[in-house]
DRENGU-479482 format. One line per 8 residues: their letters; for each residue x, y, z of N, C-alpha, C. Coordinates in Angstrom, 3 decimals. Layout:
! DRENGU-479482
A) X/Y/Z/X/Y/Z/X/Y/Z; ... .
***
This chain:
! DRENGU-479482
TTEYLQYE) -7.159/-244.322/-128.587/-6.837/-244.659/-127.205/-5.737/-243.743/-126.696; -5.659/-243.622/-125.382/-4.627/-242.792/-124.757/-4.023/-243.563/-123.591; -3.051/-242.954/-122.954/-2.513/-243.507/-121.711/-3.469/-243.118/-120.576; -3.003/-243.179/-119.329/-3.893/-242.959/-118.200/-3.817/-241.534/-117.645; -4.952/-241.069/-117.141/-5.005/-239.818/-116.391/-4.985/-240.181/-114.915; -3.973/-239.728/-114.206/-3.853/-239.979/-112.773/-4.468/-238.820/-111.998; -4.675/-239.024/-110.701/-5.298/-237.988/-109.880/-4.369/-237.525/-108.768; -3.912/-236.292/-108.834/-3.129/-235.670/-107.759/-1.993/-236.574/-107.274 .
GGKFSKSR) -1.273/-237.177/-108.196/-0.137/-238.016/-107.830/-0.498/-239.464/-107.544; -1.793/-239.770/-107.516/-2.231/-241.153/-107.286/-3.148/-241.607/-108.410; -4.084/-242.481/-108.076/-5.008/-242.993/-109.068/-6.447/-242.628/-108.715; -7.249/-242.435/-109.749/-8.689/-242.274/-109.536/-9.248/-243.586/-108.988; -10.192/-243.481/-108.055/-10.842/-244.689/-107.541/-12.267/-244.338/-107.139; -13.224/-244.822/-107.919/-14.629/-244.576/-107.607/-15.006/-245.225/-106.283; -14.519/-246.438/-106.054/-14.897/-247.178/-104.836/-14.340/-246.521/-103.570; -13.166/-245.929/-103.656/-12.557/-245.289/-102.489/-12.885/-243.796/-102.405 .
GVGVFGNN) -13.605/-243.279/-103.403/-13.984/-241.871/-103.376/-12.814/-240.937/-103.655; -11.835/-241.449/-104.390/-10.667/-240.628/-104.727/-10.780/-240.132/-106.159; -10.774/-238.822/-106.321/-10.846/-238.246/-107.667/-12.165/-237.550/-107.909; -12.195/-236.773/-108.962/-13.394/-236.025/-109.327/-13.996/-236.668/-110.571; -15.308/-236.914/-110.527/-15.996/-237.604/-111.618/-17.078/-236.700/-112.211; -17.763/-237.205/-113.211/-18.729/-236.387/-113.940/-19.773/-235.720/-113.066; -20.346/-236.467/-112.137/-21.363/-235.874/-111.265/-20.761/-234.808/-110.352; -19.490/-235.003/-109.958/-18.808/-234.005/-109.130/-18.566/-232.729/-109.931 .
AQDSGISP) -18.179/-232.905/-111.176/-17.941/-231.748/-112.044/-19.215/-230.923/-112.178; -20.334/-231.612/-112.330/-21.619/-230.924/-112.453/-21.961/-230.190/-111.156; -21.724/-230.834/-110.019/-22.054/-230.242/-108.719/-21.160/-229.057/-108.365; -19.988/-228.968/-108.995/-19.027/-227.908/-108.669/-19.516/-226.521/-109.072; -20.418/-226.468/-110.048/-20.882/-225.178/-110.540/-19.932/-224.545/-111.538; -18.827/-225.217/-111.827/-17.868/-224.716/-112.815/-18.379/-225.062/-114.214; -18.248/-224.119/-115.128/-18.733/-224.308/-116.497/-18.183/-225.582/-117.138; -19.024/-226.335/-117.857/-18.535/-227.507/-118.586/-17.368/-227.167/-119.528 .
SVWRYYLA) -17.376/-225.941/-120.074/-16.286/-225.540/-120.973/-14.942/-225.550/-120.261; -14.934/-225.172/-118.996/-13.679/-225.152/-118.232/-13.178/-226.571/-118.014; -14.102/-227.459/-117.643/-13.720/-228.864/-117.477/-13.201/-229.435/-118.782; -13.897/-229.194/-119.859/-13.497/-229.727/-121.171/-12.123/-229.188/-121.566; -11.916/-227.892/-121.333/-10.641/-227.280/-121.683/-9.504/-227.916/-120.887; -9.689/-228.006/-119.590/-8.612/-228.547/-118.751/-8.284/-229.992/-119.121; -9.313/-230.813/-119.246/-9.068/-232.224/-119.541/-8.430/-232.417/-120.912; -8.806/-231.596/-121.884/-8.181/-231.683/-123.205/-6.729/-231.208/-123.145 .
SVRPETSD) -6.472/-230.211/-122.304/-5.125/-229.640/-122.227/-4.135/-230.572/-121.536; -4.627/-231.516/-120.730/-3.738/-232.481/-120.061/-3.976/-233.896/-120.593; -4.595/-234.000/-121.754/-4.933/-235.294/-122.342/-3.691/-236.191/-122.421; -3.774/-237.391/-121.851/-2.602/-238.283/-121.818/-2.397/-239.008/-123.148; -1.967/-238.280/-124.147/-1.889/-238.852/-125.498/-0.735/-239.826/-125.675; 0.436/-239.502/-125.147/1.614/-240.361/-125.353/2.186/-240.911/-124.049; 1.772/-240.357/-122.928/2.215/-240.851/-121.621/1.169/-240.477/-120.584; 1.254/-241.080/-119.429/0.308/-240.748/-118.367/0.414/-239.273/-118.006 .
SHFSWDEF) -0.705/-238.678/-117.647/-0.700/-237.294/-117.187/-1.483/-237.229/-115.878; -1.459/-236.065/-115.246/-2.030/-235.964/-113.909/-3.052/-234.844/-113.806; -4.175/-235.162/-113.189/-5.161/-234.142/-112.832/-4.650/-233.435/-111.588; -4.603/-232.093/-111.644/-4.125/-231.300/-110.515/-5.076/-230.134/-110.287; -5.557/-229.984/-109.052/-6.466/-228.885/-108.749/-5.779/-227.529/-108.910; -4.507/-227.460/-108.519/-3.766/-226.203/-108.692/-3.721/-225.813/-110.170; -3.415/-226.788/-111.008/-3.309/-226.543/-112.444/-4.680/-226.211/-113.041; -5.699/-226.882/-112.542/-7.064/-226.642/-113.013/-7.449/-225.175/-112.821 .
VTKNNSEL) -7.208/-224.644/-111.618/-7.544/-223.257/-111.316/-6.653/-222.299/-112.099; -5.371/-222.617/-112.198/-4.437/-221.759/-112.933/-4.805/-221.661/-114.405; -5.165/-222.783/-115.003/-5.526/-222.759/-116.424/-6.802/-221.944/-116.663; -7.732/-222.006/-115.738/-8.935/-221.187/-115.873/-8.585/-219.700/-115.774; -7.856/-219.340/-114.723/-7.585/-217.928/-114.458/-6.554/-217.316/-115.403; -5.516/-218.077/-115.741/-4.405/-217.525/-116.512/-4.508/-217.767/-118.016; -5.309/-218.735/-118.420/-5.423/-219.038/-119.848/-6.815/-218.691/-120.392; -7.832/-219.340/-119.857/-9.177/-219.064/-120.366/-9.610/-217.624/-120.094 .
LANLGNFV) -9.459/-217.188/-118.858/-9.907/-215.848/-118.472/-8.985/-214.764/-119.009; -7.677/-214.915/-118.782/-6.722/-213.864/-119.138/-6.414/-213.819/-120.630; -6.555/-214.930/-121.322/-6.256/-214.953/-122.759/-7.542/-214.824/-123.577; -8.281/-215.916/-123.698/-9.469/-215.925/-124.555/-10.549/-214.964/-124.065; -10.859/-215.036/-122.765/-11.897/-214.165/-122.220/-11.553/-212.699/-122.373; -10.308/-212.353/-122.120/-9.864/-210.967/-122.217/-9.915/-210.458/-123.652; -9.466/-211.285/-124.593/-9.465/-210.904/-126.005/-10.870/-210.550/-126.479; -11.810/-211.432/-126.209/-13.184/-211.219/-126.658/-13.818/-210.028/-125.944 .
NRLVKFVI) -13.696/-209.994/-124.626/-14.371/-208.958/-123.844/-13.827/-207.563/-124.134; -12.505/-207.451/-124.231/-11.894/-206.139/-124.467/-12.376/-205.537/-125.787; -12.346/-206.328/-126.836/-12.704/-205.796/-128.152/-14.202/-205.551/-128.282; -15.001/-206.491/-127.811/-16.455/-206.345/-127.939/-16.952/-205.123/-127.171; -16.447/-204.924/-125.965/-16.861/-203.754/-125.180/-16.457/-202.449/-125.867; -15.292/-202.455/-126.495/-14.819/-201.269/-127.212/-15.732/-200.964/-128.396; -16.102/-201.993/-129.132/-16.964/-201.806/-130.318/-18.345/-201.306/-129.905; -18.855/-201.813/-128.807/-20.165/-201.358/-128.327/-20.092/-199.907/-127.852 .
AKYNGVVP) -19.013/-199.570/-127.144/-18.874/-198.223/-126.593/-18.602/-197.171/-127.663; -17.755/-197.504/-128.631/-17.308/-196.510/-129.611/-18.035/-196.585/-130.958; -18.532/-197.754/-131.301/-19.144/-197.945/-132.626/-20.613/-198.343/-132.549; -21.158/-198.258/-131.350/-22.563/-198.631/-131.151/-22.833/-200.065/-131.598; -21.804/-200.912/-131.490/-21.976/-202.322/-131.822/-22.012/-202.631/-133.299; -21.584/-201.693/-134.142/-21.639/-201.890/-135.596/-20.220/-201.982/-136.169; -19.968/-202.993/-136.988/-18.666/-203.118/-137.649/-18.493/-201.938/-138.605; -17.421/-201.149/-138.450/-17.242/-199.973/-139.301/-16.711/-200.331/-140.686 .
EYDSKNIP) -16.758/-199.378/-141.601/-16.050/-199.530/-142.878/-14.564/-199.553/-142.542; -13.843/-200.515/-143.079/-12.429/-200.612/-142.728/-11.609/-201.187/-143.873; -10.311/-200.892/-143.828/-9.358/-201.402/-144.804/-8.136/-201.886/-144.032; -7.808/-203.165/-144.150/-6.689/-203.727/-143.399/-5.357/-203.064/-143.751; -5.300/-202.377/-144.888/-4.072/-201.683/-145.287/-3.736/-200.539/-144.332; -4.711/-200.123/-143.533/-4.470/-199.040/-142.571/-3.803/-199.529/-141.290; -3.488/-200.827/-141.261/-2.809/-201.401/-140.097/-1.350/-201.654/-140.461; -0.400/-200.968/-139.830/1.027/-201.210/-140.109/1.395/-202.669/-139.807 .
GYASFETD) 2.092/-203.297/-140.733/2.531/-204.675/-140.515/1.424/-205.706/-140.606; 0.327/-205.354/-141.278/-0.794/-206.295/-141.349/-0.410/-207.603/-142.047; 0.402/-207.514/-143.089/0.797/-208.711/-143.840/1.511/-209.711/-142.933; 2.351/-209.202/-142.050/3.076/-210.078/-141.118/2.112/-210.730/-140.128; 1.159/-209.948/-139.639/0.139/-210.473/-138.734/-0.670/-211.574/-139.419; -1.093/-211.311/-140.646/-1.885/-212.285/-141.400/-1.100/-213.577/-141.613; 0.198/-213.443/-141.903/1.051/-214.616/-142.081/1.143/-215.422/-140.788; 1.304/-214.732/-139.670/1.356/-215.411/-138.365/0.099/-216.244/-138.132 .
VNNLLKSY) -1.057/-215.625/-138.357/-2.334/-216.307/-138.120/-2.482/-217.499/-139.058; -2.141/-217.312/-140.333/-2.298/-218.397/-141.302/-1.351/-219.555/-141.022; -0.143/-219.260/-140.545/0.791/-220.335/-140.187/0.268/-221.130/-138.993; -0.277/-220.420/-138.009/-0.861/-221.094/-136.850/-2.078/-221.920/-137.269; -2.898/-221.368/-138.148/-4.097/-222.073/-138.610/-3.721/-223.342/-139.373; -2.696/-223.259/-140.197/-2.214/-224.424/-140.947/-1.749/-225.514/-139.983; -1.011/-225.115/-138.973/-0.525/-226.074/-137.983/-1.678/-226.684/-137.190; -2.676/-225.863/-136.861/-3.860/-226.344/-136.150/-4.551/-227.442/-136.962 .
IENMEAVN) -4.780/-227.182/-138.238/-5.480/-228.144/-139.095/-4.681/-229.438/-139.221; -3.371/-229.319/-139.401/-2.521/-230.509/-139.534/-2.556/-231.358/-138.266; -2.485/-230.702/-137.114/-2.484/-231.446/-135.852/-3.839/-232.065/-135.551; -4.901/-231.354/-135.853/-6.232/-231.911/-135.619/-6.486/-233.111/-136.522; -6.039/-233.029/-137.776/-6.222/-234.154/-138.699/-5.389/-235.361/-138.268; -4.276/-235.104/-137.576/-3.428/-236.184/-137.080/-3.864/-236.654/-135.689; -4.975/-236.112/-135.203/-5.540/-236.417/-133.889/-4.577/-236.061/-132.750; -3.776/-235.030/-132.974/-2.976/-234.457/-131.892/-3.835/-233.377/-131.228 .
LRRGLEIA) -4.851/-233.815/-130.508/-5.859/-232.882/-130.000/-5.292/-231.909/-128.975; -4.402/-232.407/-128.154/-3.803/-231.546/-127.132/-3.033/-230.393/-127.786; -2.258/-230.715/-128.809/-1.509/-229.692/-129.533/-2.462/-228.772/-130.298; -3.538/-229.336/-130.836/-4.520/-228.516/-131.540/-5.105/-227.450/-130.642; -5.412/-227.828/-129.402/-5.953/-226.866/-128.446/-4.919/-225.793/-128.105; -3.666/-226.199/-127.946/-2.602/-225.230/-127.662/-2.506/-224.187/-128.779; -2.611/-224.639/-130.015/-2.503/-223.721/-131.156/-3.723/-222.808/-131.229; -4.900/-223.357/-130.926/-6.108/-222.527/-130.912/-5.949/-221.382/-129.916 .
MAISSRGN) -5.409/-221.690/-128.751/-5.194/-220.651/-127.746/-4.068/-219.703/-128.155; -3.115/-220.198/-128.926/-2.037/-219.340/-129.432/-2.591/-218.314/-130.419; -3.603/-218.704/-131.191/-4.228/-217.756/-132.117/-4.973/-216.684/-131.337; -5.644/-217.088/-130.259/-6.297/-216.108/-129.390/-5.261/-215.171/-128.775; -4.139/-215.727/-128.335/-3.059/-214.924/-127.760/-2.502/-213.942/-128.786; -2.420/-214.400/-130.037/-1.962/-213.506/-131.117/-2.938/-212.361/-131.299; -4.219/-212.605/-131.046/-5.223/-211.546/-131.110/-5.014/-210.509/-130.019; -4.728/-210.974/-128.808/-4.422/-210.042/-127.720/-3.206/-209.190/-128.043 .
QFLQDNKL) -2.189/-209.835/-128.620/-0.971/-209.113/-129.003/-1.281/-208.082/-130.089; -2.152/-208.460/-131.008/-2.565/-207.571/-132.098/-3.207/-206.297/-131.541; -4.097/-206.443/-130.577/-4.742/-205.276/-129.963/-3.723/-204.443/-129.200; -2.785/-205.121/-128.543/-1.758/-204.424/-127.764/-0.798/-203.673/-128.682; -0.336/-204.349/-129.744/0.610/-203.738/-130.679/0.039/-202.481/-131.331; -1.267/-202.522/-131.604/-1.910/-201.396/-132.286/-2.548/-200.405/-131.323; -2.336/-200.655/-130.022/-2.770/-199.725/-128.971/-4.232/-199.310/-129.131; -5.102/-200.322/-129.131/-6.533/-200.050/-129.252/-7.045/-199.385/-127.981 .
DNSLYNDF) -7.318/-198.107/-128.052/-7.850/-197.362/-126.913/-8.534/-196.091/-127.414; -8.953/-195.243/-126.495/-9.655/-194.016/-126.868/-8.806/-193.111/-127.749; -7.491/-193.067/-127.497/-6.607/-192.208/-128.281/-6.555/-192.658/-129.731; -6.483/-193.963/-129.947/-6.460/-194.478/-131.317/-7.761/-194.114/-132.028; -8.867/-194.297/-131.336/-10.180/-193.999/-131.919/-10.304/-192.518/-132.279; -9.817/-191.646/-131.398/-9.948/-190.202/-131.618/-8.932/-189.647/-132.610; -7.690/-190.139/-132.543/-6.606/-189.539/-133.326/-6.317/-190.250/-134.639; -6.595/-191.552/-134.699/-6.321/-192.324/-135.914/-7.531/-193.200/-136.252 .
PDKSDAVV) -8.632/-192.565/-136.617/-9.891/-193.309/-136.813/-9.818/-194.403/-137.872; -9.084/-194.184/-138.968/-9.001/-195.211/-140.014/-8.312/-196.467/-139.501; -7.253/-196.266/-138.719/-6.543/-197.407/-138.142/-7.416/-198.095/-137.099; -8.092/-197.313/-136.281/-8.986/-197.872/-135.271/-10.060/-198.728/-135.922; -10.645/-198.227/-136.999/-11.682/-198.976/-137.719/-11.143/-200.316/-138.210; -9.928/-200.296/-138.751/-9.333/-201.509/-139.301/-9.002/-202.518/-138.205; -8.466/-202.029/-137.090/-8.140/-202.918/-135.971/-9.405/-203.591/-135.445; -10.475/-202.823/-135.359/-11.752/-203.364/-134.893/-12.280/-204.418/-135.866 .
GVGLNLIY) -12.285/-204.097/-137.148/-12.807/-205.031/-138.144/-12.026/-206.335/-138.195; -10.699/-206.219/-138.212/-9.846/-207.405/-138.258/-9.952/-208.192/-136.947; -9.934/-207.481/-135.831/-10.011/-208.139/-134.528/-11.278/-208.945/-134.344; -12.406/-208.387/-134.752/-13.679/-209.109/-134.633/-13.658/-210.375/-135.487; -13.049/-210.286/-136.659/-12.964/-211.458/-137.513/-12.039/-212.520/-136.939; -11.010/-212.094/-136.219/-10.148/-213.080/-135.581/-10.887/-213.774/-134.438; -11.698/-213.034/-133.705/-12.541/-213.650/-132.677/-13.457/-214.696/-133.316; -13.997/-214.361/-134.479/-14.881/-215.275/-135.200/-14.135/-216.557/-135.568 .
LVSAIIYP) -12.896/-216.419/-136.041/-12.085/-217.589/-136.368/-11.834/-218.431/-135.118; -11.481/-217.769/-134.026/-11.220/-218.489/-132.775/-12.459/-219.263/-132.327; -13.635/-218.682/-132.539/-14.871/-219.377/-132.158/-14.998/-220.711/-132.885; -14.523/-220.758/-134.127/-14.619/-221.987/-134.919/-13.603/-223.027/-134.477; -12.370/-222.593/-134.204/-11.333/-223.585/-133.910/-11.391/-224.118/-132.476; -12.111/-223.448/-131.590/-12.273/-224.010/-130.233/-13.507/-224.906/-130.137; -14.302/-224.970/-131.206/-15.549/-225.731/-131.161/-15.368/-227.203/-130.756; -14.338/-227.912/-131.260/-14.191/-229.321/-130.853/-13.948/-229.489/-129.358 .
FMPATTAQ) -13.477/-228.446/-128.709/-13.122/-228.522/-127.304/-14.168/-227.891/-126.382; -14.699/-226.754/-126.793/-15.642/-226.005/-125.957/-16.827/-225.519/-126.796; -17.698/-226.427/-127.208/-18.806/-226.037/-128.084/-19.734/-224.992/-127.474; -19.928/-225.036/-126.158/-20.811/-224.053/-125.520/-20.198/-222.653/-125.590; -18.876/-222.569/-125.468/-18.194/-221.273/-125.573/-18.269/-220.755/-126.995; -18.149/-221.650/-127.969/-18.316/-221.252/-129.373/-19.699/-220.649/-129.592; -20.722/-221.312/-129.072/-22.093/-220.814/-129.220/-22.249/-219.454/-128.564; -21.594/-219.258/-127.425/-21.676/-217.980/-126.718/-20.991/-216.864/-127.507 .
INEILNAP) -19.837/-217.164/-128.086/-19.141/-216.160/-128.899/-19.964/-215.817/-130.131; -20.559/-216.819/-130.753/-21.396/-216.549/-131.928/-22.592/-215.670/-131.569; -23.111/-215.869/-130.373/-24.213/-215.034/-129.900/-23.725/-213.595/-129.683; -22.542/-213.461/-129.107/-21.960/-212.136/-128.898/-21.740/-211.430/-130.240; -21.237/-212.168/-131.212/-20.971/-211.591/-132.535/-22.227/-211.486/-133.385; -23.316/-212.102/-132.903/-24.562/-212.123/-133.665/-24.321/-212.699/-135.052; -23.633/-213.845/-135.067/-23.239/-214.463/-136.335/-23.427/-215.973/-136.259; -23.692/-216.617/-137.402/-23.859/-218.074/-137.412/-22.523/-218.779/-137.207 .
ALSITNEF) -22.574/-220.078/-136.948/-21.347/-220.855/-136.775/-20.477/-220.735/-138.020; -19.180/-220.570/-137.801/-18.234/-220.384/-138.898/-17.523/-221.693/-139.219; -17.402/-222.011/-140.497/-16.630/-223.179/-140.917/-15.150/-222.810/-140.966; -14.311/-223.752/-140.601/-12.864/-223.511/-140.631/-12.363/-223.619/-142.064; -11.644/-222.609/-142.496/-11.033/-222.622/-143.830/-9.518/-222.637/-143.683; -8.806/-222.769/-144.792/-7.349/-222.861/-144.760/-6.670/-221.520/-144.516; -7.420/-220.420/-144.673/-6.836/-219.098/-144.494/-7.778/-218.203/-143.694; -7.187/-217.288/-142.954/-7.936/-216.289/-142.198/-8.648/-215.360/-143.183 .
QLVLEPGH) -9.954/-215.244/-143.022/-10.747/-214.428/-143.936/-11.564/-213.395/-143.170; -11.735/-212.235/-143.793/-12.507/-211.148/-143.173/-13.959/-211.279/-143.619; -14.698/-212.123/-142.917/-16.066/-212.448/-143.346/-17.138/-211.609/-142.659; -16.815/-211.014/-141.503/-17.766/-210.088/-140.867/-17.618/-208.739/-141.569; -18.634/-208.345/-142.274/-18.523/-207.171/-143.138/-18.978/-205.888/-142.447; -18.533/-204.739/-142.966/-18.982/-203.445/-142.435/-20.506/-203.355/-142.405; -21.030/-202.772/-141.350/-22.475/-202.637/-141.197/-23.104/-203.736/-140.378; -22.327/-204.802/-140.113/-22.868/-205.903/-139.307/-23.015/-205.468/-137.851 .
NIGKAQYL) -24.142/-205.769/-137.254/-24.398/-205.452/-135.848/-24.038/-206.643/-134.969; -23.159/-206.429/-134.013/-22.850/-207.502/-133.069/-23.866/-207.462/-131.926; -23.818/-208.483/-131.077/-24.760/-208.558/-129.964/-24.202/-207.898/-128.712; -24.716/-208.316/-127.570/-24.293/-207.740/-126.295/-23.034/-208.434/-125.775; -22.284/-207.697/-124.964/-21.091/-208.263/-124.339/-21.495/-209.278/-123.276; -20.724/-210.335/-123.162/-20.944/-211.357/-122.137/-19.591/-211.820/-121.627; -19.524/-212.158/-120.356/-18.293/-212.743/-119.828/-18.271/-214.225/-120.176; -17.191/-214.668/-120.802/-17.080/-216.074/-121.173/-16.690/-216.947/-119.984 .
FKRIDEKK) -15.855/-216.396/-119.096/-15.347/-217.178/-117.973/-15.333/-216.341/-116.698; -15.297/-217.031/-115.575/-15.242/-216.368/-114.271/-13.977/-216.810/-113.542; -13.440/-215.903/-112.755/-12.258/-216.233/-111.962/-12.627/-217.238/-110.874; -11.760/-218.221/-110.650/-11.947/-219.200/-109.583/-11.015/-218.817/-108.431; -11.565/-218.718/-107.257/-10.782/-218.386/-106.069/-9.817/-219.531/-105.758; -8.529/-219.191/-105.598/-7.515/-220.209/-105.322/-7.818/-220.983/-104.035; -8.600/-220.388/-103.127/-8.939/-221.061/-101.875/-9.772/-222.319/-102.103; -10.404/-222.394/-103.285/-11.224/-223.569/-103.589/-10.377/-224.825/-103.744 .
VEEWRALY) -9.085/-224.649/-104.044/-8.213/-225.792/-104.279/-8.192/-226.738/-103.087; -7.918/-226.209/-101.907/-7.844/-227.066/-100.723/-9.207/-227.667/-100.380; -10.257/-226.895/-100.620/-11.620/-227.398/-100.366/-11.903/-228.602/-101.249; -11.604/-228.486/-102.541/-11.850/-229.587/-103.478/-10.915/-230.762/-103.201; -9.676/-230.447/-102.866/-8.696/-231.503/-102.609/-9.152/-232.373/-101.416; -9.675/-231.706/-100.397/-10.163/-232.443/-99.220/-11.437/-233.231/-99.551; -12.283/-232.618/-100.336/-13.572/-233.224/-100.661/-13.432/-234.478/-101.502; -12.459/-234.451/-102.420/-12.326/-235.569/-103.356/-11.073/-236.404/-103.120 .
GGQQK) -10.549/-236.345/-101.894/-9.341/-237.095/-101.601/-9.570/-238.423/-100.900; -10.823/-238.921/-100.912/-11.108/-240.206/-100.308/-12.186/-240.153/-99.260; -12.806/-238.990/-99.088/-13.842/-238.832/-98.065/-15.257/-238.973/-98.646; -15.359/-238.998/-99.986/-16.693/-239.091/-100.586/-17.312/-240.473/-100.333; -18.622/-240.463/-100.298/-19.330/-241.736/-100.169/-19.678/-242.231/-101.562 .
***
């Protein structure tokens, strides 16, 4: 059980047409994964929380799109463009500071498992997104671009191999929250569903062919906020 989810500073009311409900979510055209993500991220576990249209749009654009979507899309497009979609032969030892990176991921993974087992679902989702964010930082720190590919091919190969495997891990840990997104990532990676283990493992091996790039999320225009706020503020029949 949880506390209550309030609506825009007030209360949900089906009879008065206040609030957004399942059929409204479907009619919005917004991906079920976005709804699931937002509602899990504001889950009223220990106190009441509030549904906010501003926050809903911000979390889509600044978290799902800019964090998870960017991590997957940036790396997958690079692998398709430079490696013809094939995981190269790689050695993680060619990545400076790899041991520290691996420790970071494993500490986050340990915390994720502990929180999920304790049914701290909101915190579990935060940690899952933190692992995705660590992936973005990993690509940034190692400057994955054309120069790396041309001038330091061994390092580029390793960054690609490790990065794809981190995407694979992220696909597994977001499954309780966004199963459709997990399925989409697995399709992109051309890989079966991954089981969560206690440690980050490099299971996508050299020679594996990934699939085509796909956008996981779409930007929501901030102008929709006032439209939705008016629509679901008590005018519905």
